N, C-alpha and C positions, 0 to 999 in steps of 0.2 A: 504494500500500500504506500503510495506517495504521500509524504507528510505535507500538511498545509503550512501556512505562514506562521501560526503560533508555535507549532512544533519546531519549525526551522529556527525561529528566533530563540527558543529555549535551548536548542542544541548548540547554537552559535555563541550565545552570551553566557549561559549558565555553566561555567567551567570549574568552579572551585567552591569549597566550603558547603554551606547549606544548599546553595544553588546546584552544585554538582550532585549532592545527595538526592535532590528532587529529580534530576534527570535519571540517575541510577535506579531510583525507586520506580519511576515510570517505565523504564526499559525492563526492569525485573518483573513488574506486573504484566506487561505485554508478553514477555517470554513465557511466563508461567501459563498464560492462557493459550498461547500458540502451541505449547507442548502438551496441551490437553488437560491442564489443571482447572480447577474451579476456584472461585474467589468469594470470600465473605468480606463485606464492607461494614464497618461499625461507625455509627454517628453519635457523637457526644455533643455536649454544649448546646448551642442554639443554631445549628447548621441549617435547619429548615427556615427559620426566620431570616437567616443570612441569604436565603434564596439559592442555596446550593442546588436545588432542583433544576435550575436552568441547565446545568451540565450533568448532574447525576441522573436525571430522568432519561437523558439520551444514553448514558452508560447502561442503564437497565434495558432500554429498548434495543440497544445494539448487542445484547447478550454478554456484556462484560462483567456482570454481577450475578451471582448465583444464589446468594442468601445475604440477608441484612440483619444486623443487630442495632437497635437504636433505643434511646430513652423514650419514655412516654411523651415527653415534651416534643421531641422531633417527630414522633408519629402524628401528633395532632396539629402541630404548628404548620406543617406543610399544607394541611387541609384548610386551616384558618387563613393562610395567605391566599389560597385558591379562591375562597368565598368572601373574603373581606378586605382584599388588598387596597382598594381605593380609600378605605376608612383608616388605614394605618397612618401613624404620624411619625415622621422622622425628626429626631432631635440631634442635629450634628454637634451642638455645643453641650452634649450631655455631661461632660466633665465639669462644667461650671454650674450645674444645677444645685440649688440649695435644698435642704429638707422641705422648706415651704413650697418650692417649685415641684418637688416630687409629690407632695400632698395634693397639690392642685391638679396634677395629672391623674392621680387616683380618683379625685372627686369628679373628674370629667370622663371617667370610665376607661382610662388608659393604663395598661400594665407595661412597664418599660423593660426592654431587653437591649442593653447597651444604648445604641442610637435609634432604636426602633420601638415604637409604642404600639402594642396590640390592642385594638378596640374590643372591650369586653362584650358589649351588646351584639355587635355584628359578627364577631369571631366565635367566642365561647358559646353564647346563647343560641346562635344560629345553628351550630352543630348539635347542641344539647337537645333541642326539641325533636330532632330526627333520630339521634342515636339512642335516646331513651326508649323510643318505640321499638327499635330493633332489639335492644336489651330485653325489654318486657315481652315481646313476642317470643323470643328464644326461651325465656323462663316459662312462659305459659305452655310452650310445646315440650318442655322438659329437655331442652337442648342447652349445651354449654359450648362456648367458643373462646378463643384467645382474643386479647384486646385488638390485635391487628386484623383478625378475621371479622370482627364487628365493623371496623373501619372500612374493610374491603366491601362488605355488604352495603354500607352506607354509600360509598362511591359508585359501585356497580349498579345500584338501584336507580341512579339517575335523579333522585329526588332533590339534589342540590345543584343541578346543572343551571337552573335559572339564576343562581347566585354567583356563578363563576365570574371572577373579575380579572383574571390573568389568562394568558394563553394556556389552556390545559396541558399542552406538551411540556410546560415548565413545572408541572407537579410530579415529583418523584413518587409520591404515594399512588397517584392515579396510574402511572406507568407500571408500578409494582403490582397494583391490583389487577390490571389488565393482563399481566403475565403470570399472575398468581405466584409471585416470588415469595419463598418462605421468609418470615421475619421473626426475630426473637426480640421481645421487649422486656428486659429484666427490670424489676422495680417499677412496673407500670403505675402502681398506685401513687407513686410520687410524680403526679402530673395533674393538670387541671381536670381532665376527663376522669382520671382515677379518683380525685377528690369528689367530683360530682357523683360518680358511681357509689362511693362510700356514703355520701349524704342520702342517697336513695335507700341504701341498706339500713342506715340509722333510722330513717322514717318508716321502715318496714315495707317499702314499695318494691324492693328487689332483695334477692338473697346473694351473699358473697359467692356462693358456689356456682352462680350463673356465669361467672368469669373464671376461665381457667387460670391457673396460678403459675408463678415463676418456677416452681419445682417441675410442673408439667412442661414448661418451656424447655427446661434442661433435659428432661427425658426425651422429648421430641427432637431436640437438637442432637442428642446422642444417636438416635435412629437415623437422622439425616446424614450425620457425619459418617457413620458406618457404611451407609449406602453410596456415598459420594467421594470417599477418600482413596479410592484405588488409583493406580497409575501415578500421575504427577502429584496427586493429592490436592488438598484444599489450602488456598492461601488466605492470609489474614491481613486486611488493609484497614488500619485503625486510625480514625480521624478523632483526635482529642484523646482524653483519658477517661477515667471513671468507669461506672458499671457497664456501659455499653460495650466496652472492650474487655474489662476484667471478667465479666460473667461468661461470655461464650468461649473465651480462650481456655477456660478451665475444663471444658468438656473432654479434652484429650487426657490430661492427667487423671480426671475422674474415672474414665474408662480403663486407663492403663494401670493406675495404682489402686483405686478403690474396688473396681470390678475385676481387676487382674486379667483384663483382655489384652494380652501382650502382643497381639497382632495389629493393634491400632496404630496407624502411622502418625507421626508428629505433623504439625502444620507445615505446609510445603513452601511457604513464603511468608515473610513478615515485614510490614512497614507501619511505622507510627508517625503521624504528623502531630507535633505537640510543641507548645511554647513553655511547657513545664520544665524547669531546670533539672537536669540530670542530678539525682541525689540518691543516697541510700535511705531506705525507709519510705520511699514514695513510689507507689505503683505506677502513676502516670509519668514519673520522671526516671523510672528505672531503665537502665540500658538493656537492649534485647538479650544480651548474653546471660543476664540474670534468669531469664525465662528457661534456659537450658536446665538449670538446677531444679526447676519446678515441673519438669517433664512436659513442657509445652512446645519447645522448639528443639530440633536436632542440632548437632554440631554443624551440619552441612546446610541447614536451612538458610536461604538467602535472607539477610537481615538488613533493614534500612531504618534510619530515624532521621526525620527532617525537623529540626528545631526552629519552627517558624509558625506564623499565623495560618491556621487551617483554612480560613476564608480566602486567603491568597493562594496557598499552595495546592489545595485539593482541585480547584477548577483547572489549574495549569496541568496537573498530572492527568486529569481526565481528558483535557484537550489533546495531550500527547497520545494517549491510548486510543482516542477516537480519530486521531490523524488530522485534527484541525490546524 
């Protein structure tokens, strides 16, 4: 595939330090797929609100992503951006905001994520009215699903199409739903929709058991990994730190050490984009070699770490893999 102008620029100018690490990581990702491997991408932080979907959705449609792990926030915030984008408020001077300024944003119904304010009424409540019905119908029918499966049902039902405010091709959740990409959402209850679900449980309108749990996510992930880790194996592309990465990477040592399934391959590629300072005692800032001692990576696993802002680095790596 002939590379486009973005890829050519990266290869020509990004020759050293973190810039070179970016190119090496992108080439490693590409090589892993070309040799028949599969890839997990993990999303931490507020990547959906950063509109990573503009590039990530295309990665999904192009078959460059096989499974995703993300926080509950990233799961829902992509859909919020899809249906409420024109109501968002950008605050470029967010570093200068006083506590009083922040309070005034709250009173106007805005929840701030760095320089972007999510509108509560148009984003949270617009989804809530539809997702509650899907939750309730499942419970009435004696059915149980994972958090992402309920979101897939919401998107594929088409009930929110009238509210779309961006080009739907820029929604990574919509792209994932259309391809039925497996998603793992550890700690989903630590999200706005998770809080809303809990509120219905407290009011007695829903049962906690209607939502499949994190333990069930891990068991399902182990089944997927066993079925997909042959040949070149499964790679691990981690955007940011936290539970979105820490949870799924542990599926390998769980199977190898706790279940004593010694035929389980290690992760076949590893890259983390993080601005967390490398340190001892920090999961997000730990160097990849430390993961060897935990039974996650092999000595020979290609390992990359790009110490930079993921909102800058991830789209560039995706652009290279897509040949832009």
